[in-house]
C-alpha positions as MATLAB code, in Angstrom:
seq = 'MTEAKKVGSKIQQVRLLKNITVEELAQRSSLDASQIEKIEANEILPSLSPLIKIARALSVRLGTFLDDHEQLGPVVSRCCDKNKSASFSNENVESRSHLDFYALASGKSGRHMEPFIIEIKPGSNGAGKLSTHEGEEFIYVMEGSVSVKYGKETFVINKGDSIYYDSIVEHLVESANDEAAKILAVVYTPV';
ca = [
     -38.078   21.029  -49.006;
     -38.356   19.933  -45.383;
     -38.153   16.269  -44.390;
     -41.907   16.233  -43.628;
     -42.695   17.510  -47.100;
     -40.379   14.960  -48.691;
     -41.949   12.077  -46.784;
     -45.549   13.178  -47.357;
     -44.957   13.863  -51.040;
     -43.230   10.521  -51.581;
     -46.033    8.616  -49.872;
     -48.607   10.352  -52.029;
     -46.546    9.786  -55.176;
     -46.203    6.035  -54.523;
     -49.878    5.736  -53.591;
     -50.993    7.469  -56.792;
     -48.577    5.442  -58.955;
     -50.113    2.267  -57.540;
     -53.635    3.651  -58.110;
     -54.577    3.269  -54.434;
     -57.059    5.596  -52.756;
     -56.436    7.130  -49.340;
     -59.239    4.952  -47.962;
     -57.659    1.778  -49.395;
     -54.275    2.740  -47.933;
     -55.921    3.416  -44.565;
     -57.552   -0.012  -44.593;
     -54.347   -1.811  -45.668;
     -52.197   -0.014  -43.082;
     -54.722    0.002  -40.203;
     -54.362    3.789  -39.969;
     -57.042    6.480  -40.128;
     -57.667    8.041  -43.536;
     -57.485   11.486  -41.904;
     -53.990   10.673  -40.558;
     -52.825    9.642  -44.041;
     -54.319   12.808  -45.539;
     -52.466   14.942  -42.963;
     -49.203   13.109  -43.688;
     -49.593   13.572  -47.460;
     -50.552   17.242  -46.945;
     -47.329   17.674  -44.946;
     -49.242   18.698  -41.832;
     -47.627   15.966  -39.722;
     -44.502   13.831  -39.940;
     -45.398   10.265  -38.995;
     -43.604    8.317  -36.317;
     -41.594    5.319  -37.444;
     -44.377    2.806  -36.749;
     -47.039    4.346  -39.070;
     -44.359    4.959  -41.689;
     -43.463    1.255  -41.660;
     -47.159    0.313  -41.870;
     -47.609    2.612  -44.885;
     -44.506    1.159  -46.569;
     -45.830   -2.389  -46.017;
     -49.289   -1.448  -47.293;
     -47.738    0.033  -50.449;
     -45.297   -2.933  -50.813;
     -42.215   -0.717  -50.743;
     -39.194   -0.474  -48.473;
     -39.245    2.012  -45.619;
     -36.278    3.709  -47.289;
     -38.428    4.582  -50.309;
     -39.771    7.548  -48.351;
     -36.368    8.593  -46.972;
     -34.032    8.092  -49.953;
     -32.806   10.907  -52.156;
     -31.140    8.655  -54.733;
     -30.313    4.985  -55.066;
     -27.090    3.157  -55.868;
     -26.623   -0.532  -56.740;
     -23.119   -0.937  -55.314;
     -21.936   -0.323  -51.780;
     -22.735    2.934  -50.074;
     -20.146    4.545  -47.823;
     -21.382    6.908  -45.145;
     -18.659    9.238  -43.848;
     -18.751   10.733  -40.363;
     -18.696   14.236  -41.824;
     -21.784   13.506  -44.011;
     -24.228   13.898  -41.126;
     -26.324   16.494  -42.924;
     -29.484   14.508  -43.663;
     -31.871   13.815  -40.848;
     -35.474   12.985  -40.293;
     -37.179   13.665  -36.996;
     -39.901   11.343  -35.803;
     -42.172   11.981  -32.874;
     -45.143   10.168  -31.428;
     -47.083   13.421  -31.566;
     -47.800   15.756  -34.462;
     -45.074   17.865  -36.012;
     -45.834   20.890  -33.796;
     -44.793   18.974  -30.687;
     -41.195   18.548  -29.634;
     -39.671   15.538  -31.357;
     -37.513   13.332  -29.166;
     -35.681   11.391  -31.903;
     -33.473   12.689  -34.729;
     -32.663    9.997  -37.327;
     -29.567   10.161  -39.543;
     -29.815    7.558  -42.312;
     -26.588    5.678  -43.021;
     -27.569    3.904  -46.244;
     -30.152    6.097  -47.950;
     -28.408    5.724  -51.312;
     -28.384    1.905  -51.353;
     -31.050    0.366  -53.543;
     -32.686   -2.947  -52.747;
     -31.689   -2.958  -49.092;
     -33.674   -4.827  -46.464;
     -32.207   -3.088  -43.415;
     -32.413    0.569  -42.418;
     -29.356    1.648  -40.400;
     -29.588    4.948  -38.524;
     -27.643    6.993  -36.035;
     -30.348    8.293  -33.712;
     -29.906   11.178  -31.308;
     -32.377   10.891  -28.448;
     -33.340   14.062  -26.660;
     -33.968   13.911  -22.905;
     -37.141   14.950  -21.189;
     -39.921   12.729  -22.523;
     -40.217   11.224  -18.999;
     -42.070    8.101  -20.104;
     -44.774   10.101  -21.874;
     -43.990    8.609  -25.281;
     -46.346    6.213  -27.009;
     -45.386    2.576  -27.540;
     -45.247    1.490  -31.184;
     -45.361   -1.832  -32.978;
     -44.537   -2.938  -36.526;
     -43.352   -6.013  -38.353;
     -39.661   -6.807  -38.342;
     -36.727   -6.645  -35.976;
     -34.543   -3.930  -34.448;
     -30.986   -3.867  -33.205;
     -29.794   -0.999  -31.001;
     -26.226   -0.278  -29.878;
     -25.750    2.597  -27.421;
     -22.916    4.920  -28.492;
     -23.403    7.658  -25.875;
     -25.479    7.952  -22.719;
     -28.146    5.512  -21.570;
     -31.489    4.566  -23.079;
     -34.611    3.037  -21.649;
     -36.261    0.442  -23.877;
     -39.839   -0.365  -22.938;
     -40.589   -3.737  -24.511;
     -43.983   -5.216  -23.785;
     -44.341   -5.167  -19.995;
     -40.583   -4.989  -19.344;
     -38.184   -2.048  -19.300;
     -34.483   -2.415  -20.033;
     -31.839    0.229  -19.335;
     -29.131   -0.018  -21.991;
     -25.883    1.853  -21.291;
     -22.993    2.981  -23.492;
     -21.434   -0.075  -25.143;
     -24.514   -2.257  -24.527;
     -26.936   -3.479  -27.192;
     -30.407   -4.961  -27.507;
     -32.035   -6.939  -30.327;
     -35.807   -7.470  -30.359;
     -38.856   -8.312  -32.445;
     -40.610   -5.075  -33.400;
     -44.053   -6.696  -33.402;
     -44.004   -6.375  -29.604;
     -44.956   -2.876  -28.425;
     -41.819   -0.888  -27.687;
     -40.478    2.589  -26.997;
     -36.903    3.903  -26.927;
     -36.230    6.985  -24.769;
     -33.390    8.596  -22.874;
     -32.976    6.767  -19.563;
     -32.342   10.007  -17.683;
     -32.182   13.767  -18.178;
     -29.274   13.517  -20.621;
     -29.185   13.069  -24.374;
     -28.176    9.713  -25.819;
     -26.931    8.494  -29.187;
     -27.562    5.040  -30.645;
     -26.852    3.018  -33.741;
     -30.141    1.398  -34.746;
     -30.717   -1.110  -37.520;
     -34.344   -1.735  -38.428;
     -35.283   -4.756  -40.538;
     -38.728   -4.857  -42.098;
     -39.751   -7.731  -44.338;
     -41.061   -6.641  -47.723;
];
């Protein structure tokens, strides 16, 4: 099953378990009902912002839609275990995604942070859409340079640099140039 099908199926499963209609979920998440229907039908893979809004509206962690299994104790993520990824794009799934997410703690139950290694593809040239959601984000650049649009400001963050910001402010993370970049990102969303 592809990542899009996993995410869409899990959203639908949680929604049905909570006896919430698509229209109710749309109202609670401030998303269009048609967008939610397309996500659940696996026609599109949502960007991170709508996924967080859906998680909040369903009162579940973001990881609920990304986890394969949960563990109570510590979770160790080995460098060679980089086989699970989810791609998020600000467009529908047919368009070229510019972010590949590799979850680092998908097996940990009850977590409040979502740590990812994110590979950022070059070439979006500022065409990406700003997103906003509750919570905070921390980004540490491992390779390359990234451009972080945050409100009306733009910050260029180079290898070894980091940025920490409130996610409620509109933001966008892209490659700062025509080269790929890799970041460690930790997203905190209050439940």
